[in-house]
N, C-alpha and C positions, 0 to 999 in steps of 0.2 A: 544449463549446467549439466554436463554429462553424468549419468548415473543417478540423478536426482529423482525422487518419487514425486511426480508432478500432480497426481490426483486430477481433479476436474479443472480444466482451463477452457476459455472461450476467447475467440478473437474479437477485438473491438477496434474501432477507428479512433485515433487520438485526436482530440481537439486542440491540444497545446502545440503551438508552433515550434517550441524548443523540444518537443517530444517528452518521453518518459524514460528515465534511467532505471537500471536494475535496482531492486530493493526499495521500490516506491509504491505506496498505496494510491489507489485511484478511486474516483466516484463516478457514478453514472451521469451522463450528460446528454442523453438523447438516445434514440433508437440505434443500438449497436455502437454507441460512442462512449468514450471515457475521457477523463481529464484529472489532473492533480487537484486536490481540494485547495480552495483559496482561504479557508477558514478552519479552525480547529472544530472537531466534533461533527463533521459532515457524515452523512450516511455512507459507509464504505461499500464499494462494489467488490474490490478484490485487491491483489498485490501483483506487481510485476516482479517476478523473481527468476524467470527462465527465459527472458527475452528483453529487449530494450530497443527503443527508437530514440536516438538523440543526435543532435548535430555533430557531436564530437565522438561518436561511437563507431567501433569497427563493425558493428552489426547494421549500420544505417548509412544510407546515402546522405550526402550533405544537403543543406537547405532546409526549408520548412518541413516539419514532420506532421503537419496537419493532415488528417485523413489517411495516414499510414496505418497499417495494421499492427497490433501488438497483442501478444497472448497474455491474458489476465487470469491469474489463479483465483478461483472462486471458492475452493474449500481445500481442507487439508492443513498442512503445516507450511507456512510461508516465511521466507526470509525477508526482513524489512529493516530499514535503517531507523535507529532510535534517536529521539530528541529528548535530552535530559536523562535523569536517572530513572530506571524502571526496575522495580523489585521482581524477582522470579515469581512466576505464577500469578502476577497481578493482571488485572484487566487493562487492556490498552485501547485507546481510540486513535483515529487518524488525526494528525496535526496538519496545519497548513503546509502545503508542499508535498504531502504524501508520507510524512514520517509517523512513526509510532510514538505515542506519548502515554504516560501513566494517567489514569483518571485523576482530575484535580480533586482536592478534598472539599471544594465548594459544593454547596447543595445545588442540585440540578438534575437534568435528564441527559444521559450520555449514550451515544451510539457506539457500542463496543465492537471492535474488530475481533477480538479474541483474547487469549491469555498468553503472556510471555513465558516461554519455555525455560528461559534463563535470565539472570539479571543482566542489566545493560547500563553503560555509561553513555553520555552524549556521543553520537556518531558511530556507536557499535552497530553491527548488523546482527540481529537476533532472530531465532525462530519463534514464530507466534502460531499457536494452535487456533485456527480460525473458527470462531463460534459466535457469529453475529447475534447480538441481542441488545435490548434497550434496558438500561438500569437507571432508577431514580434514587438519588442520595438526599 
């Protein structure tokens, strides 16, 4: 995204054959590799918000996206797609598929990606101030 303050990014290879679209969170999947999380509350690596590799993307060649490079934002403020309602300034975790989700009210231990900078409805793209930490409720 032109003019975006990108902060720290690192290139990782994608393990997902369908790639990773813009505004998606990813998890670590091996040395210099990343993938979309398959379950809620996995430990976040970062967010794809300045690059993408997907079969239907103008930024990507067609076919399998496995082992193609993608820039992953590791710190700063990242834009990510929301799943469900997220109140402003609430903690968010990664949901399955790489979406941002509000922490459930259930007791448990949560791997927090960061804090929502504004409120979101399902499907919105919102800025999240990345501040990884673990919280127990």
